[in-house]
N, C-alpha and C positions, 0 to 999 in steps of 0.2 A: 569261389572264395579263396583268398590267400590269408595268411596269418603273419602277424608281427610278434617276434619273440624279443622282448625288451629286457636287458640286463642292467643292473645297477652295481656300483662298487660295494663290495662286501668287506668283512673284516674278520680277524681271528685272533685268538690268544693261545695259550699253551694247552687249552683243554677243549676249545669249541671253535667251529667254523660257522659263520653266518653269511649267506648270500641270498639275494632276493631279486624279483623282477615281475613282469607282467606278460600275459599272452592276450592278444586281442585281434579282431579281424582287421585286415590290412587295407589302408588306402594306398593309392599310387604314391610313389616316393616324393613327388613334387608337392604333395599336400602338406608335408612336414617342413618344407623349406622355411627358414627363419631369417633369410636375408632379402626377402622381397620388399618392395616399397608400397606405401599407401594402402589402397584397398586390398591388394593381393596379399600383403602381410597380414591384414586384419582377418582375411579368410583363412590363412594358414594357422593363426592362433585359435580361431574358432574351431577349426577342424581338429585341433589337439584335444578338444573337449567333447567332440561329437564322435565318440568311439564306442565300440561294442566288445567288451571283454568276453573271453571264452572261459567258462567255468569247467571244473572237473576234467581238465585236459592233462594228459600224462606227459611229464617231462623228466629228463635224466641229467643229473649233475656228475661231472668228472673233474676231480681235482687231486693231483698227485696220485696216490693209490686208492683213492676213494671213488666209488661209483654207487650212486643211490638214486632211486626214483621217488617222485611224489606226484600229486595232482594239484591243479590250481584251485583257489577258492572261488566263491561266487563272483567276485569282482575281477577275476582273472589274475589276481595276485598270487605269487608263490614265494615261499621262504623256506630255505633249507637251514635248519639249526641242528648241527650234528656234532658228535664227539670227534675231536681231532687232536692227537697228541704228538704227531710227528714233528721233529725239530726242523724249522725253516729259518733261512736268513731273514732279517728284517727288510721291509720294503714292500713293493707291489708285486704280486704274483698273479698269474693268469689261470682262470678256471673256464670251463665250457659247460654250456647247457644245451641239450639237444632234444628234439622231438620228431615224431613222424606225422605227416599230414598228406593224405591222398597219395600214399606210396612214395612220397618225397621225404628225404631226411633234411632237417633244418638244424644247423649248428651255429651258435653264437658264442663269442668269447667275452668274458668280463674280467674285472680285476678285483683282487682282494688284498687288504692291507694287513701286514704284520708290523706293528709299530716298532720303531727304534726305541732304545732306552732314551727317556726324555726327562727334561726338567718339569714339563707339564704338557697337557693336551689343550687344544683350543676348540671351543664350540662357539660357532657364530651363526646368528640369524642372517638373513639375506636382504629382504626388502627394507630399505631405509636404514640398514646397518652398514652395508657396503654398496648396495645398488640403489640409486635414486629412484623411488617408486611412488612417493606421495600417497602412502597407504591411508593416511588420515583424511584424504579427500577422494571420495568414491569416484566422482566423475573425472577428476584429473588422472587418477590411477588408471581408469578404464581407457581414457584417451591415449595415455602413454603406451599401454599394453597393445592397443589395436593399431596405432599409427607410427610407433617408433620401433623399427626393426632392430635386430641385434647390433648392427653397426652404429645405430644412433642412441643406444642406451648408455647411460653414463654411470660411473662409480664416483664416490666422493673423492675429493682431492686428498692425496697423501694416504689413502686407505691401503693402497697396494704396498708401498714401502713398510707401512706398519705391520701388515700381515706377513710380509716376507721376513721381517726381522723377528716376529714371533715364531715363525716356522723354523728359522735357522739357529736361534739362540741355544747355546750350550752344545751344539753338535760339532764334532771334530772333523767330519768329512763333508765335502760339498754335496755328496749324494744322499746323506742322511738328513732327517728332518723331524721336527715335532709334529705329531699327528693333528690334522685339521678335520673337523666335522662341520658341515653346513646343515643346520636344522631350521626348517621354515614351515609356515602355515600355507605356503603355496602347495598345490597338488602335484602328484606324480606326473600329471599331464605335461608339466612344464620342465621336466627333468633335462631334456636335451637342450632347451633354451638356456637354462641356468648353467649347465655344464659348459656349453660352448661360450657363454659370456665370461665365465671364470677363466677359461683357457685364453680367450682373446685379450683379456686385461692382465694376464699373467699372475692371477691370484694363486695361492697355494693349492695344489691338487688335494682334494678332500673326499671323504665319504659323505654323500649327500642323502639326507633323510627328509622326506616330504610327507604331505598329508594324503589320506586315502583318495584314490583316483576318482575323478568326476566323469560322468558318462553321458552328458547331454548339454546342448547349447545353452539351455536355461541355467544350468549349473555354472557356466562360465561367468555369469554376471556376479556371482557370489564367491569367486575365487579368492582365497586367502582370508575369508571372513568366517564367522561362526566361532565355535569353541576352539580354544587353543590348548586344550588339555593334552592333545596328541603330542605337542611339542615338549611338554613336561615329561610325558612318558618316554619319549625318544631320548631325551637328555638323561633321564634316570637309567635307561637301558645302557647307554654308552658308559656312564660312570660305573655302573654295577659290573659291566663287562671288563673294564680296566680300572679296578678299585685302588690300585697301588700308586697311581699318579694324581697330581693336583691338576686343576683345570682353570683356564681363563675363559670367562663367558663374555661374549660381545652381543649387544642387542641395541634396541632403540626405544624411545618413549611413545611411539605412534600407536602401539596397541598394548599387549600384555606382557612384554618381556620382563620389565622390572618385577612384576608379581610372580611370574614363573621362576625367575632366578632367585627370588627370596625363598620360595618353597624349596628349591634345589639346595640352597645353602643351609637351610634348617635341617634338611634330611641327611645331607652329607657334610657335616661340620668340619671334617678334616680334609675335604677334597677340593675346595674352591679357593684358589689363590687370589683371584681378582675378578671384578665385574665391571664392564664398560657399558655405559648407556649413552647412545647418541641422542642429542637434543634435536628434535625435528621442527620445533616452532621457535618463535623469537624469544620466548620466556621459558624458564625452567618450571617444571610442574611440581607443585608443593608435595603431592603424594609420592612422587618419585624421589624427591629429596629425603622424605621421611624413611622410605624403604632403604635407600643407600646409607643413611645414618644408622639404621638398625643393623645393616650388614657390617658396617665398620665396627659396631659393638660386638660382632661375632668374629672379629679379626680377619675380615675379608677386605682387601683393598678395593676401593671403588673410584670411578672417574665418570663424571657426568659432563659430556663434552659436545660442542657443536661442530668443531673442526678437528680433524684427525691429528693435527700437529700438537694439540693439547694432550690427546691420548698417547701419542708417541713420547712426549716429555714425561708423562706420568709413568709409562712403562719403563723408561730409563731410570726414573727415580726409585721405583720398587725393584729394579734389577731383574726384569724379565725380558729385556732386549739389550 
């Protein structure tokens, strides 16, 4: 048996460092390829869900002058949340996680974000917010996931320039940026696919937070479905971790984003600058219009849009790009 040590992008502030990942039994590397075509691609996607996490496995984090050990949880997930007060430059920094297995040492590198001073942070959903996924049509979503490899998946027109403008606004240096977070009801199984797709389309580099990992082929059929409370909790964690800045929230009306964002705005009345909801059907939903009207009454700018050019115009109007 071999193991995979999977690391995700973490983040830190002036008091705490948070990094996380998974450990599970390894498939051969070609099982994870996301550029195959047709049936081979379908098998690659299914293999991402047919995994075996390793629980209670000892791992070690090294970052700057910090060295600390922990063990994985029952689903193979690990999370280091530790005090960290050393001054660092803003931007991306490298951390390492290592473990021993059958007398072999395994070391992987990940990245952790120290945000730049920003006008705001950006929290965006993924499916049907920037990635065309058809989440409100189960069979169409399944068809696209299984038969459209990464080279054939599309993002919405003008979403990339909108996100790039949000990322760069108010920053004086080409190397600095407003922090992006992608929060989705997709599972950790799809992390590599989502990250590579964002890179391919030149979307802003982001901390990605997903749903609890699935461990069986039958679970694959229900990917992205079920409770969305985890998304609310992850957004709440981000805002609580960086409470001194305002946020722009982007989502869509195919599932529960408007309801989640309304809860967030009510709990953090000083932290939400604007809410954007993409319209995924031919007509606007009356319940979404009511929610956005309620948010406007809380002094949150809102935009219900079908095409990103409308969102761009609204962002210019409220002076966030």
